[in-house]
N, C-alpha and C positions, 0 to 999 in steps of 0.2 A: 603624589602629594598635591593637594589643592593649595592655591596661593591667593593672597590679596595684595594688591599693589597700592602703596601709599602715595598720597599726593606729595608733590615735591616739597622737601623741607620738613615733612612731618616725622621722618625717621629719627631725628634727634630726640624728640619727645620720648619715643619708646626705647631708644638706646640709653637714655638716662634713667630708665626703670619704670616708666609709667605703665601700670598693669592693665587698665581697661582699654580695649581696642574700640575706639569710637568711630561710628559710621561716617561721620563728617570728614574723617582723616583718610578715608579709603577712596582711591581713584577708580579701582576696578577690583571686584571681588568674585566674579564668576558665580557659580551656582552653589553657594555655601548654604548648608542646612544645619539645623541644631545638632550638636554633637560632633560635627566634622572637625578633624584636626587640620590645621593649615599653616603654611609659612607666610609670614608677613615680610614683604620685600619692598625695596625701593623701585623706582621707575627704571633704574638701570639693571634690575635683577639681583641686587645684592641682598643677601639674607639679613634680616633684622631680628626676628623672634619666631617662636612657635606658639600658636595659640589654639584655643578651641572655640567653636561657635556656641555661645550661650547668651541669648538676648536678655539684657538686664541693664537697668538705668538707661543711659544713652549709648550703651555699647552693643556691639555685635558679638563680643566675646572677651576672653581674658587671656593674657600672656601666661604661658606655663613654663617656658624655657627660653634661654638665649643661646642654646647649643643646638645647632642644626642636626646633630646626630642623635639627640635624645629621643628615645622611644617612650611614648605615653602609654604605659601598660601598668600592670599590677605592681611591678617592682618600683616604678616611678612614684606611684602613690604611696607605697609602703615607706619609701625613703623620706618623703615629706612628712608623713604621719609620725615617723620615728623621731624626726627632728623636733616636731611640735611636742611630742610626748616628753622628750628630754628637757625642753625649755620649761615645761610645767611641772617638773619633778617636785618643786617646792610645795605645790598645792596638795600633793599626795602625803605630805609629812607634817602638815600644820594641824594643831588641835582646834576643834570647834567648827571646822568647815569641811564638808564633803561634797560640795557642788561647785563646779567651775567649768569654764570653757576649755576644751581640749584642742580645738582647731578652729581658727577664725578667718575663713575665706582668704582673700587676697593677702592678708597679713602673714599667712602661713604658706602662701604660694599657689592656692587654688581658689580663685574668685568664684563665688556662687555656692560654696560649701561650708557649712559649720557643723561642729560636733560638740555636744555638751555632755558632761558627766553629772548625773543626779544620783549620788550615793551608789555608784557602780551601775546605774541604769543609763545607757547612752542614748542620746537623741541626735539623729542626723537630720539636718534641714537642707533640702535641695532648693536652690533659688532660681533655677532655670531648667527648662527641658533639656538643654544642652548638657549640663553637668550630670543630669540624671541618666543620660545614656552610658555613662561610665560606672553605673551603680555596681555591677558585678565585681569589677576590679577593685573599686573603692571599698566595698563591703569585705572582700577577701583580705584586703590590706588592713582594715580596721580590726578584724578578728585576729590577725597576727600580732598587731602592735599593742592593742589595749586589752587589759583585763575587763571583764564585764559580767554582769548577771543577766542583763537583757539588752536588746537593741531595738529602738523604735525609730521611725522616720516620719517627717512631715514634708508635704509638698508646698512650697512657698511661691510657686509661679502660677500665673493666671491660666485659666482654661484647662486645668489638668483634670483628666478623667481617671487618674491613677489614685487609688486610695492609699493613704499612709497608714501608720499604725505599727503593730508588732511585726518585727522582722525575725528575730531568733533569740535563743536563750530561755531563761525561766521567766515567764510573764508574771509580774506582780499584780496584786490587787491595788487599785487606785482609790484614794490618793496614796502615794508614797510620801514618807517624811524625810526631808533633807535638813541638814544643819548648816548654818552659815553664821559665823561670828558668835557661836554659842547660843544661837536662836533657831527655833524650829519652824518649818513651813511645810504646808501640804503642796504637793505637786502632782499634776496630771499630765501624762505624756501622750494621751490618746483622745484628747478632748479639744478640738479646734486648734487654731494657730498658736495660742499662747499656753503656757504651762502652769501659771499661777505665781510665778516670780520672774523678775528680770535680773539675771545673774550679773549683768554689767553694772548694777548699782550697789554691789556688795560693799565697796569701800565708802560710798556715800552714806549708806545706812549705818555703818560703823561710826563714821564721823558724827552723824546726827546723834547717835546714842551717847558717844563719849564727850561731846562738847556742846551740844545744843538741846539737851533734853532735861538735864538735872534741875528739878524744882521749877520746871517750865510747863506751861500749857502749850501743847503742840497741835497744830491743825495740818492735816494731810489731805490735800486736794487731788482729785483724780486718783483716788486711793487704791483702786483695783482690789486686790486681796489684802490690803492693809499692811504690807511689809514694812513700810516706814513707821507706821503707827505701832506695830508690834514690837519692833526693836526699841523704839523711843519709850514705850510704856514701862520698861524696866526702870527708868530713871525719872520719867516725867510725872508731874502732878496729875495730869490727865491728857488723853489724846482724843482728837475728834477726826473721824474719817468721813470723807465726802466723795461719793461716786454716783454717777447717773444709772449705772447698770444694776438691775434688781438682784442679780446673783452676787454682787459684791458684798452684800451684808452677811449672808451665811458663810461665805468663804473667809471673810475677815473674822467673824466670830470663831470659826474653827481654828484659825491661826492663833488667835488669842488663847483659846483653850489649850492648844498644844504647849503653850508656854506658861501654863498655870496662872493665867490672867483671866479673871472673870470678865467676860465681854460686857456685862451690865455696869461695870465700873468705868467703861469707856463710852464715848458718844459716837454713834454711827448714823449717817444720813444718806438715804438714797435720793439724790437731788442733783440738779444741774448746778454747777459751781457758781455761776452768776446769780442764780436764784438763792443759793446759800449765802452769798455776800449780803443780800437784802435781808434775809432771815436773821443772820447774825447781828446785823446792825439794829434791827427791830428789838432784838432780845439782849442787846448790850453785851454781846459775847466778844471777848478779846483774847489774844494769844501772844505768846512770847517767841514762838518759832512757827513759821508757816512754810510748808513744803508745797511747791507748785511744780508738778511734773506731768504736763498734759500730753496727749497724743499729738503728733504733727498735724493731723487733720481729723476733724470729726464733724458729723452732721446728725442733728436730731430733728424732731418735728418743728421746732421753733427757729433754729438758726444753724449756720455752719461756723466752724472755728478753724482757723489756720494759724499755726505758730508764727509764721513770718509776718502776718498781718495783724494778729489780735493779741499777741502775748502782752503788749503794753496794757491792755485792758484788764488782764488778770492782775498785774501789779497794782494798777489803780484801784481795783476792787478789793485787794487784800490789805492795802495800807490802812484804811480806817479800822481794821480789826487787829492791827499790830500794836502791841504795847511799846512804850518808850524803851529804847535800847534793844528792841526785838530784832529777830533775824529772819530774812527771807532766804529760802533755799530754792533757787531758780534753776530749773533743769529743762533741757530739751535733747531729744535724740534725733532731731532733723539733720540728716547728713549733708543737706545742701544749704544749711544755715550756718555760716562760718562763725567761729568764736568771736572774731573781731566785730562782726555785725551784731551778734547777740549782746555782747558787752556794751556796744554803742547804744543799742536800744534801751538797755537797762539804765545806763547813765543818763540818757536824755529824758527818759520817763521820770526818773526820780528828781532830776534837776528842775524840770518843768513844773513839778508839783512842789518845789521848794523844800525838798527833803535833804537834810544833812546825813551823810552815810559814809561808810567805808566798805570796801570789798575785802572781806577776810581772806578768801582764797578761791581758787578756781580748780575744779577737779574734772578729770576725764575718765577714760576707760582704765580698768585695772589691767595688770600685766598679762593675765591669761587671755584678754581680748587684744591680741597682738595686732598692731596697725601696720599699714604700709607706708614707708617713709616718703614715697613719691605720689601718694594718692590721698589728698586731704579728706575726702568724704569718709575714709576708713576711720577717722577720728571723730565719729559722729556724736558722741556723748559730751555734753558741755553742762557743767553744774557750777553755778556762781553763788557763793555765800555772801549776802549783803546784810550788814548790821546798821541799824539806825543810830545816829549820834544825838546827843542832847540838843 
């Protein structure tokens, strides 16, 4: 068994449950390669944990077990998958939703691996070459634990020469239609890194429909396939969707059509968000709810955007378009942007602009996106609802 020796005093961190094995904590690691199983030990040779090598974030791998006798084999993966399946039993029995996460990386005990269920079509995402080396055992375990019509996979690590796509089962024709909160969306499991919907926002979408859409004009920025717009349109006076990608328009129109909403009754713009702010002001367009859910980092021909540096500019640009007593839905999935810092930025931006406001609530990940209690980045989603006061 290969070993990695910790720097003095670092063992406490891992004995307390920290799951990501960080390179800076290692004194000596030998010739570890992606996929290797190794024991994490103190300088005195005391066993701390068993991990695997999977380079991700700032880590060389993830802890899998704190039992020195544990064998990392098909039975090991099957046990963890079964526990995850049992914890999500609720989602198999609720009406109006048939898409949810089955296994969420380090939250369920295997950093670097996620499994999603899209109406019985499963999608595995491998986030490192290291976890991919266990593919055969993990696939065998998945097929024992979960019911499925088909299984697909995506490679989410850099420099992969491995093609993802169809694995086994009955391959469907894409797009497939999933249901979430009694609303329908098109999904593609074989087309690039994204599928057409972000399942981690399911509860946020429901909140927007139930509390921030009725008799309101809703603006959805960075709208992608229009998921926020589509669910809001059931109650809203009108929705406006803005996204820079050309393909966002037809995909959004298709999602409206799935829900018997004429896309022509809604507004869609293929445009940079900051350019839309100027356009909307020129045309005296205002809104009662504005959803801002940008990517953590983006670059186009004109500029680059970083959530940690530029989110305040989005708030500043949106405020002139927001009606009195209107609501900003401010969202980020940047795992290294803590909630405390995100809220501080929001408060400082609004205060500097002289705005009176209240924070209605803060939302995070739904229960199917199980997080790790000792690893803050696993709680990556932060959504703050801010309403302006008189």
